[in-house]
NUVEXDO-538953 format. One record per residue (C-alpha): residue number from 1; x, y, z negated. Coordinates in pm, whole numbers, plus 50000, padded with zeros to 5 digits. Last residue first. Layout:
# NUVEXDO-538953
<nr=NUM, u=X, v=Y, w=Z>;
...
# end
This chain:
# NUVEXDO-538953
<nr=224, u=52380, v=50447, w=51519>;
<nr=223, u=52457, v=50777, w=51347>;
<nr=222, u=52409, v=51036, w=51620>;
<nr=221, u=52403, v=51369, w=51439>;
<nr=220, u=52214, v=51652, w=51608>;
<nr=219, u=52317, v=52017, w=51617>;
<nr=218, u=52177, v=52367, w=51663>;
<nr=217, u=51949, v=52567, w=51889>;
<nr=216, u=52127, v=52804, w=52130>;
<nr=215, u=52303, v=52519, w=52309>;
<nr=214, u=52220, v=52182, w=52160>;
<nr=213, u=52546, v=52047, w=52023>;
<nr=212, u=52599, v=51677, w=51951>;
<nr=211, u=52770, v=51552, w=51638>;
<nr=210, u=52864, v=51184, w=51684>;
<nr=209, u=53044, v=51135, w=52015>;
<nr=208, u=53205, v=51476, w=52043>;
<nr=207, u=53398, v=51566, w=52360>;
<nr=206, u=53612, v=51855, w=52239>;
<nr=205, u=53651, v=51685, w=51899>;
<nr=204, u=53806, v=51380, w=52064>;
<nr=203, u=53831, v=51079, w=51833>;
<nr=202, u=53564, v=51244, w=51620>;
<nr=201, u=53527, v=51234, w=51242>;
<nr=200, u=53783, v=51476, w=51096>;
<nr=199, u=53814, v=51714, w=51391>;
<nr=198, u=53436, v=51714, w=51418>;
<nr=197, u=53402, v=51835, w=51061>;
<nr=196, u=53631, v=52130, w=51132>;
<nr=195, u=53427, v=52227, w=51438>;
<nr=194, u=53105, v=52198, w=51238>;
<nr=193, u=53256, v=52437, w=50984>;
<nr=192, u=53341, v=52689, w=51257>;
<nr=191, u=52993, v=52660, w=51409>;
<nr=190, u=52833, v=52730, w=51072>;
<nr=189, u=53056, v=53037, w=51029>;
<nr=188, u=52942, v=53157, w=51372>;
<nr=187, u=52578, v=53125, w=51267>;
<nr=186, u=52657, v=53392, w=51010>;
<nr=185, u=52662, v=53363, w=50634>;
<nr=184, u=52407, v=53566, w=50435>;
<nr=183, u=52239, v=53246, w=50318>;
<nr=182, u=52566, v=53146, w=50151>;
<nr=181, u=52672, v=52795, w=50240>;
<nr=180, u=52732, v=52566, w=49941>;
<nr=179, u=52357, v=52531, w=49895>;
<nr=178, u=52288, v=52368, w=50230>;
<nr=177, u=51912, v=52396, w=50288>;
<nr=176, u=51853, v=52752, w=50406>;
<nr=175, u=52174, v=52809, w=50603>;
<nr=174, u=52148, v=52461, w=50752>;
<nr=173, u=51791, v=52523, w=50865>;
<nr=172, u=51897, v=52851, w=51026>;
<nr=171, u=52170, v=52667, w=51216>;
<nr=170, u=51904, v=52437, w=51355>;
<nr=169, u=51902, v=52062, w=51290>;
<nr=168, u=51784, v=51841, w=51577>;
<nr=167, u=51683, v=51494, w=51462>;
<nr=166, u=51865, v=51163, w=51510>;
<nr=165, u=52017, v=51169, w=51163>;
<nr=164, u=51846, v=51424, w=50935>;
<nr=163, u=51987, v=51284, w=50610>;
<nr=162, u=52320, v=51233, w=50785>;
<nr=161, u=52312, v=51597, w=50901>;
<nr=160, u=52246, v=51709, w=50544>;
<nr=159, u=52538, v=51505, w=50412>;
<nr=158, u=52761, v=51647, w=50687>;
<nr=157, u=52673, v=52002, w=50588>;
<nr=156, u=52724, v=51928, w=50219>;
<nr=155, u=53057, v=51755, w=50277>;
<nr=154, u=53190, v=52035, w=50497>;
<nr=153, u=53098, v=52297, w=50237>;
<nr=152, u=53266, v=52100, w=49955>;
<nr=151, u=53578, v=52027, w=50162>;
<nr=150, u=53583, v=51688, w=50330>;
<nr=149, u=53833, v=51402, w=50312>;
<nr=148, u=53666, v=51109, w=50487>;
<nr=147, u=53658, v=50774, w=50305>;
<nr=146, u=53680, v=50469, w=50531>;
<nr=145, u=53393, v=50219, w=50511>;
<nr=144, u=53293, v=50253, w=50878>;
<nr=143, u=53295, v=50630, w=50828>;
<nr=142, u=53261, v=50714, w=50462>;
<nr=141, u=53105, v=51013, w=50292>;
<nr=140, u=53164, v=51084, w=49926>;
<nr=139, u=52968, v=51305, w=49688>;
<nr=138, u=53011, v=51044, w=49413>;
<nr=137, u=52641, v=51037, w=49329>;
<nr=136, u=52534, v=51123, w=49683>;
<nr=135, u=52721, v=50829, w=49839>;
<nr=134, u=52682, v=50909, w=50208>;
<nr=133, u=52726, v=50650, w=50480>;
<nr=132, u=52847, v=50721, w=50833>;
<nr=131, u=52913, v=50479, w=51119>;
<nr=130, u=52764, v=50138, w=51176>;
<nr=129, u=52469, v=50167, w=50939>;
<nr=128, u=52302, v=49836, w=50861>;
<nr=127, u=52133, v=49950, w=50541>;
<nr=126, u=52087, v=50298, w=50687>;
<nr=125, u=51923, v=50154, w=50998>;
<nr=124, u=51673, v=49962, w=50786>;
<nr=123, u=51592, v=50280, w=50593>;
<nr=122, u=51550, v=50472, w=50919>;
<nr=121, u=51296, v=50214, w=51038>;
<nr=120, u=51105, v=50239, w=50712>;
<nr=119, u=51103, v=50619, w=50742>;
<nr=118, u=50975, v=50601, w=51100>;
<nr=117, u=50696, v=50363, w=51002>;
<nr=116, u=50607, v=50593, w=50710>;
<nr=115, u=50594, v=50892, w=50947>;
<nr=114, u=50359, v=50714, w=51188>;
<nr=113, u=50133, v=50586, w=50909>;
<nr=112, u=50101, v=50935, w=50762>;
<nr=111, u=50027, v=51090, w=51101>;
<nr=110, u=49763, v=50827, w=51176>;
<nr=109, u=49601, v=50882, w=50835>;
<nr=108, u=49592, v=51257, w=50897>;
<nr=107, u=49422, v=51202, w=51233>;
<nr=106, u=49166, v=50979, w=51058>;
<nr=105, u=49092, v=51259, w=50814>;
<nr=104, u=48975, v=51474, w=51109>;
<nr=103, u=49100, v=51827, w=51060>;
<nr=102, u=48983, v=52159, w=50919>;
<nr=101, u=49247, v=52260, w=50835>;
<nr=100, u=49581, v=52280, w=51015>;
<nr=99, u=49818, v=51982, w=51004>;
<nr=98, u=50191, v=52048, w=50976>;
<nr=97, u=50456, v=51775, w=50998>;
<nr=96, u=50795, v=51677, w=50859>;
<nr=95, u=50844, v=51971, w=50624>;
<nr=94, u=51210, v=52052, w=50555>;
<nr=93, u=51239, v=52417, w=50455>;
<nr=92, u=51281, v=52514, w=50821>;
<nr=91, u=50961, v=52329, w=50908>;
<nr=90, u=50772, v=52506, w=50630>;
<nr=89, u=50915, v=52846, w=50727>;
<nr=88, u=50815, v=52805, w=51092>;
<nr=87, u=50464, v=52691, w=51005>;
<nr=86, u=50410, v=52984, w=50770>;
<nr=85, u=50542, v=53228, w=51031>;
<nr=84, u=50324, v=53066, w=51301>;
<nr=83, u=50011, v=53158, w=51103>;
<nr=82, u=49776, v=52861, w=51073>;
<nr=81, u=49684, v=52888, w=50707>;
<nr=80, u=49400, v=52642, w=50653>;
<nr=79, u=49659, v=52400, w=50518>;
<nr=78, u=49779, v=52040, w=50511>;
<nr=77, u=50160, v=52033, w=50521>;
<nr=76, u=50306, v=51684, w=50553>;
<nr=75, u=50624, v=51614, w=50356>;
<nr=74, u=50848, v=51306, w=50386>;
<nr=73, u=51055, v=51233, w=50071>;
<nr=72, u=51420, v=51340, w=50094>;
<nr=71, u=51413, v=51486, w=49743>;
<nr=70, u=51545, v=51766, w=49523>;
<nr=69, u=51598, v=52054, w=49762>;
<nr=68, u=51305, v=51932, w=49973>;
<nr=67, u=51064, v=51951, w=49683>;
<nr=66, u=51162, v=52309, w=49593>;
<nr=65, u=51135, v=52431, w=49953>;
<nr=64, u=50793, v=52272, w=50000>;
<nr=63, u=50679, v=52430, w=49673>;
<nr=62, u=50797, v=52769, w=49803>;
<nr=61, u=50582, v=52726, w=50113>;
<nr=60, u=50296, v=52609, w=49893>;
<nr=59, u=50284, v=52935, w=49699>;
<nr=58, u=50336, v=52893, w=49326>;
<nr=57, u=50088, v=53017, w=49060>;
<nr=56, u=49774, v=52871, w=49219>;
<nr=55, u=49802, v=52709, w=49564>;
<nr=54, u=49734, v=52824, w=49918>;
<nr=53, u=49991, v=52607, w=50097>;
<nr=52, u=49849, v=52255, w=50066>;
<nr=51, u=50094, v=51965, w=50046>;
<nr=50, u=50069, v=51594, w=50124>;
<nr=49, u=50384, v=51428, w=49989>;
<nr=48, u=50498, v=51087, w=50110>;
<nr=47, u=50611, v=50742, w=49989>;
<nr=46, u=50583, v=50805, w=49616>;
<nr=45, u=50790, v=50683, w=49321>;
<nr=44, u=50720, v=50838, w=48983>;
<nr=43, u=50913, v=51068, w=48747>;
<nr=42, u=51058, v=51345, w=48964>;
<nr=41, u=50753, v=51351, w=49190>;
<nr=40, u=50529, v=51380, w=48887>;
<nr=39, u=50710, v=51698, w=48782>;
<nr=38, u=50662, v=51856, w=49127>;
<nr=37, u=50293, v=51765, w=49121>;
<nr=36, u=50245, v=51907, w=48774>;
<nr=35, u=50415, v=52234, w=48869>;
<nr=34, u=50202, v=52256, w=49186>;
<nr=33, u=49873, v=52264, w=48994>;
<nr=32, u=49576, v=52078, w=49141>;
<nr=31, u=49754, v=51743, w=49137>;
<nr=30, u=49630, v=51454, w=49353>;
<nr=29, u=49722, v=51087, w=49354>;
<nr=28, u=49627, v=50907, w=49676>;
<nr=27, u=49661, v=50533, w=49732>;
<nr=26, u=49652, v=50428, w=50098>;
<nr=25, u=49514, v=50093, w=50217>;
<nr=24, u=49305, v=50255, w=50493>;
<nr=23, u=48967, v=50233, w=50318>;
<nr=22, u=49128, v=50376, w=50005>;
<nr=21, u=49242, v=50672, w=50215>;
<nr=20, u=48883, v=50776, w=50284>;
<nr=19, u=48786, v=50771, w=49916>;
<nr=18, u=49092, v=50972, w=49807>;
<nr=17, u=49055, v=51203, w=50106>;
<nr=16, u=48702, v=51305, w=50009>;
<nr=15, u=48791, v=51347, w=49641>;
<nr=14, u=49091, v=51568, w=49722>;
<nr=13, u=48892, v=51774, w=49971>;
<nr=12, u=48618, v=51833, w=49714>;
<nr=11, u=48872, v=51921, w=49442>;
<nr=10, u=49036, v=52200, w=49644>;
<nr=9, u=49354, v=52271, w=49445>;
<nr=8, u=49574, v=52042, w=49655>;
<nr=7, u=49914, v=51891, w=49576>;
<nr=6, u=49904, v=51535, w=49708>;
<nr=5, u=50128, v=51243, w=49616>;
<nr=4, u=50080, v=50944, w=49845>;
<nr=3, u=50150, v=50574, w=49781>;
<nr=2, u=50121, v=50349, w=50088>;
<nr=1, u=50000, v=50000, w=50000>;
# end
């Protein structure tokens, strides 16, 4: 059974989804207050977070940012706010999908199932990873079992790229999510750090095999 944590202050929506999800083998636990939801996420194991944006005390965009800083759990935004600025911020802070209200509950179920399948596939790949593995406790990254000597900033960038393996990561996303990089840093400083990382992991840093550049957008780590 899929275990979902939802942060939603609309009780009617929560009750409706709880009943609908039960029919699709999904357990839903809702918290009206974001602080309670964030605390529960630290204590219990969930497969995905379903997050509203218009919440009491803490705005949902900020909640998304807080969750992503402390967890890799998939996040789906479920909100009546459809402004592109909200969507952009949520994606940059690490949301996996954004569903505007009102929506068909079955569409939400399909999105949840799709993301969970992807996460399960990524977990299998991580267990059989050919290239890079990150030990978050020791803050060590190994390539094929060999420890790579990274600076703190290099390690944190590479760790984030590993977490997002196969997906495009923008420079803005790195500035927001990598704590060792000051938000005021320039995109050029990101490029310089990526260049240093490439020299340590690539056979030919001018023709990278693992960290691909997408001109004007960002980078993508190939870790399979």
